[in-house]
N, C-alpha and C positions, 0 to 999 in steps of 0.2 A: 694830495690825493683828490681834492675837490676839482682842481683844474684839469687833472687827467680825465676824470669822469665827464666833465663838461666838454672837453675836447673830443672824447669818444662819442658823446651824444650828438655833437655838432658835425662830426666828420661827414656823414652822408649828405648833409645840406651843403657843406663846403664843396664837395666833389661835384654835386649837381650844379651849383652856382658856377663853378669853374668851367663846366661843360656848356651850359646854356648861355652864359654871358660872353663866350668867346666872340670877339668882333670879327667881322669879315676882313680878310686880308687885303692889303694894298696890291693893286695890279700894276705890273711893270712889263716892259717888253721882255721877250725871251732872253735877249743878250744881257739886259740890265739885271734880270733875276739870276742869271748864271754868275754874274760878277758878285752879286750879293751872296749867293750860295757859297762861292769860293771864299769870300771874306768871313762868312759865318763859320767856316770850317775851323777857324782859329779861336772860336769862342765856345765856352761850355758854361751852362748854368747849373749850379748846385742848388737843389731845392728840396722842400718837403711838399708833398702833394696837397696837403690841406692847409698850408700856411697862407693866410690872406695876403701877405706881402709878396709871396712867391706867385700866387695866382695873379696878382696885379701885374707883375713883370711878365708872366707868360701871356697874359692878355695883350700887353703892348707888343710882345714879340709876334703874336698872331696878327695884330693890326698892321704891323710893318712887314708881314710875310717873311719872317726871319727864321730859317731852319737851324736854330742853335741847338747843339747837343744838350740833352737834359741828363743830369746825374742825380738820382734819388739818394740824398745824403741821410735820409731818415731810416730807410730799410736796407740799404746796401752798405755794409761796413767798409768795403774798399773805397767807396766814394766819400764816406764820412771821414775815414783816415786821411785820404788825399786832401780833403778840405782843411782838416786840422793841421796837417803837415805843411801844406802850401800857403794857406791863408792865415794860419795862426789861431783860428778859433772855429768852433762849430756853430756857425750862425748862417741862416739862410734868409733871403736869397744871397747868393754870391756868384758873381760872374768872373770866370777865369778868362783872361785876355792874353793871348800869345801873339807877340808882334813878329815881324818878318825876320828879326835876328834871333828869335827863339826865347826872348825875355818874357817872363810871365808876370802879369799884374793880377791881383785878386781884388775885386771891387765888391764891397758890401753895401747895404742900404738900397732898398727898392727904388727910392726916388733918384738916387745917383745913377743906378743902372739904367733906369728909364731915360733919364736925361742924356746919358752917354749914347744909348741906342738911337734916340731921336736925332741927336746931333750927327751921328755917323751915318745913319741909314734913311732918314726921312726925306 
């Protein structure tokens, strides 16, 4: 109960930090950005809006100018259920990666997700 109240008290500050601390995005040529956009259409991030680890991943996506689809697994039961069924647990952040053959990989842990995004898109 204590942690729930603490989270509710901190929520406005977390949302403000997420908004104000968003880094400026990387600038690419129009063709390079179109290619990145196409590749990002195969990615989806399952997140909670006020989770500090999720905010960290979203900031890196912003810095790299990656238009990854966001799924709110905290407030949208369909997304939470898809996360549980596909990834095996309700833990965020989680990046769903679909390859060219349609195989799906679920990647948990913010540091692993950031490392993957940097290696693939930086």
